[in-house]
N, C-alpha and C positions, 0 to 999 in steps of 0.2 A: 451499204454503212459509210460507200465514200458523199451518197448524199444528205445523210443526217449532218456528218461530220461538216460540212459545207455548211448547209444553212444555219447547223449548229454557228460554226464561227463569224455566218453575217450575221448571225444575232445581237452577239457577243461583240462582234463591229459599231454598229447602228447604236450598242445600253454606251454602249465609251464616248461616239460623238454625241448623242443625245448629251449627258456628263456634259461634256466639255463643251456644247451650244447653252447648257444652261450654265455657268460656272462665269462664258463670255459675257454674258446677257448682265448674272448679278459683278461682276467684277464694272461692266459700264453704271447703272444704275448707283451702285457705289461709289463710282468717279464722275456723275452727276450731283450725287446727294454732298458729296465731298464742295466742288464747286456754285454753289449752291450757299450752303451755309457759307464759303469763303465771301462770296460776293454783298451775303445779310449775314454776315455773325451772328448779331446778334440784335434778338426786336423783345418789347414788351409791349402788351396791349395794352388801354387802359377798357375797362366795359362794365359797367353794372358797378359801377366805385372799387373795383377792383384796379391794382395790375396785376395783370395770368399771369406774369412773372416772377412771384414776391424774392426772390432771392433766387437771381443768377452770377454762373459767376465763367468769366470773358480773361484771355490770358492779355496781357501790354498789347495799347498801341494796336485795343480795339474799336472801332464805332457803337456804340447802343445808339436804336431808337427805338422812342417807343411811339405808338402810334393811336388818337382816341379812335376809340371807335363803341362812345359812348354818344348819345342824344347831347349831354351839356358839357359847353367848355370846363377842362380838366391843367392842371397843369404841373409842371416835373422841374420839386424845389430840394435840394439835396442841404443839410441839416445845417455842413459846414458850409456852406455858399461859394465852392465847386462850379456849381451848373445851375440855371431857371430855366425858363423855358415860358416861353411864351404866355395865355391862355391860348390852348387849344382846342378848333368847333370836331367836332365829325370831321370821321377821316385827317386833321391835320396831323405832321409829323412831330419831332423834335432827336435832333439827334446829340452825342460827343460821340467827343473820342478821349479814354477813358489810357493817358499814355504812361502816371504810378501805380505801380500795385496799393493794393490797399485794403478796407474797407468805407463803400459809400453809401452812405445812408440818404434814404431819398425820399419823400413824401410830399401828397397836390397841398398847396396849402390855400382852394382853398374847399377841399375840403380835407380837414389833416389826414380824419380820421384812416388818409389811404399813403401807406405805407411802402417802401419793399427797399431793396442792397442789392443794390452790383461790387461782386468780391472782386479783385482785380489780382491775376497772380506773373 
């Protein structure tokens, strides 16, 4: 009987240790993902004549970066003239820091059917 109880205690202890280790791994991954999001909080890819995130919401003070993954040039132009990029060739990037809350509509002035918006809270 004593041998059975010891073995059962050992198995229980190992199960608790395994759950604790899994929890630590998940916590570490969560912290790594948060650090990555802080390092690059908001990205919009331009590909196949679309802004891949047609609407994103960010806190005030966030810098949004657009990256052209298309084979032809595009740009990023706000409807109200607050920001405007140069023509972006493949893999070129443009960033703008949104300081004030509001909704910012934008488009590609080379291909005006390409539209998107940034909602700043």
